[in-house]
N, C-alpha and C positions, 0 to 999 in steps of 0.2 A: 548704352554708351559706357565706355570705360574711362574713368577719371585717372589720368596719368599721375605717377608719383614724381615729385621733385626732391632730390636729395641735396641738402644744403649744409654747409659747414663754415663756421667762423664768419658769420655775417653780423655786423653790428645792427642793432634794432633800427637805428635811424636810417640805415641804407636798405633795409629789407625790401620795401615796396618798390623802390627805384630799380633794384636789380631784378626782382621778380617780374616787374612790368616789361622790361626789355626782353626777358627770356620768353614770356608768354606771347610776345609779338611774333615769334617764329613758329607758333603752333596754329593749326587751322581753326578759325573761329566758327562757331555754330550760330546760324541765323535765328533771330527772334522775329519771325516773319509772318506768323499766323495772326490774322486780325478778325476774330470771330464775331465782332459786333458792328463796328463801322471802321472804314479804312481812313488812313491819313497818309497820302503819298509823300508827304514831306518828311516822314520819319522812317529811318532804318536803324536797326540795332543788331548786334551780335555779341557773343561772349566766348571766353575761354576759361575752362575750369581745370584746376589741378590741386594737388594736396601734398603735404609732408606729414611727418609724424605729429606735429603740433598745430598745423594750420590748414585751412582751406584757402586756396588762392583763386581769385576770380577777377577777370578783367572784362569790362564792357566797352564796346565801341559804338558810339551813337552819333547820328546826324539828324538834325531836326531844325524846323524853321523858327521855333521859339524855345528859348531856354529860360528857366526860372528857378531860383533857389532862395525862397523866403524864410524857410525854417532852419534855424541854427542851433536848436537845443534837442537833446536826445529824446526820442519817443514822441516827437511832434509829427503831425500828418505830412510827412515828406512826399506822400503819394500825390499831393496837390502840386508839387514842384515837378521839374524834369527828373523822373524817378526810374530806377531800375530795381528789380526785386529777385530774390532767390527764396523759393519755398522748398523745404526739405524735411522728409520724414525718414528716421533711421530704423532699420531692422524690423519692419512690419508694424511699427508703432502707429496706431490710428491717429495719434496727435502729431503735429508737425510744427516746425519753426517757420515764421515768415520774417525775412531780413530785407528791409527796404531802405534804399539810399537815394538821396538827391544827388545832383551832379557835383556838389561840393564834398560829398562823402558823409554828410550828416545822416544818422541812422534812426530807424524805428525797428524794433524787433519784439516778437511775441511768440508764445507757444500755446497750443491748445488743439482742440479736436474739430473746430469749425470756425466760421467767420465771427460768430458772436461769443464763442467760448475761448477767450484769449487772455493770457497772462503776460504782462510786459517783462521783458528781460531787463534786469537792473542796469541803470546808466553806468555804474562802476565797471560792468563787464563790457558794455559797448565802447567805453573809452579805450579798451585794449585793442580794438580793431584799427589796424594801420591802413591808411588810404593815400592815394595819390591821384590828382586830377590834372588832365591837360585839356586845353580849349583852343580851338582855332576857328577863324571865320573863313567861310568859302562862299563867296558871292552872297546869295540870299539865305544861306544855311549856316548853321553852327555845328561844328563837329567837336565832340568831346569824348575823352576816355576816362574811365574810373577803374583804378586797380585797388583791390581789397585783399588784405591779409587778415583773415578771420581766425583768431585762435580758437581751438576747440573748447576752451573754457566758456565761450559764449553759449555753447549748447549745454547749459547748466542743468537741464533735466535728464541728462545722460552722463552721469558720473562714470569716470573710467572709460570713456569712449575711446576705442581703438579704431581709427579710421581705416587702417590697412586691412582689418578683419570685418569691417562693417559693410552692409548693403544699405541702399537708400533709394528713395523715390523723390524726384524733384520736378519742379517746373520753374521756368525762368521768364521774367516779364520786363516789359518797358511800358510805362504809363505816364500820364500827366493829367490828372483829373481836373486841376485848376488852371490849365493852360488855355489860351484863346481857342485852340482846337484840341479838345481832349482826345486821347487815343489810348488804346489798350492792345498791346501786342504780346504774344506768348510764343514760347519755344515749342511746346507740345500743345496741339490745338485743344480748345475747350468747346463743348456743346452746352450752351445755356442761353436762355432768352434774353438775359440781362448781363451786363458786365459783372463778373464775379471770379476772382482769382482763387478763392478759397474752396475749390472743388477738388479734393484730393483724389477723386476717381480718375482725374486726368493728369496726375503726376506720372512721370515715366521712370522706369527702373534704371538705375545706374550702379556701377560697381567701382570700387577703389582699386585700381590695378596695381600690379606688381612691376609693370614695365617702367623703365626709367625714361622720363622726358628730358631732364637736364640734371647736371650735377654742377653745383656752384661752390667754389671755395674762395675765401677772402683771406689774404695774408698781408699784414702791414697796410691795411686800408686800400689794397688794390685787388681787383678781380684777376684770378689766375685762369 
């Protein structure tokens, strides 16, 4: 998969997520539809991924029967809430980042070589992640979106990271370990007897493309 580039100019920080969210809506979403352990037909999820020189942009689209967001401090176990996740390894590194977010945008992030060999990303860096959530009720289901603007500074074990020249392997997930009906969905399928997202053999190669998805400029507080 090629991750498209977004070229942005003159966007105030407080408006970035709002503008990026709207632009990503025009791009085709990728289904997070593999359910390798047990299925929950009440849950559907998809995502759009893009980047700029300084950010990775990610938007999730989720519909589920139960939504929960109990954790509101950085690096708490948000995987027990209504949770979406991005796991990413750069340039053949055997270690990878796991970035996990509940539906309100609170985050847990780590780096390491396996499920038990993890180092937390400092909260001071997680505070730099900009996010926007929308929620709507549809009959018996709840639909929500989460837009994330993740600065490359969060990938603190890769100093001088140049996304335009990087290669990566990723997997993308939707889970809810602590919900009334736990579920585990993944973008690229995983073969394992038990739920385990920390299996980097099942990450999929992606590239940061040169093609332009959108170009956004802001002048005098208005989109041009």
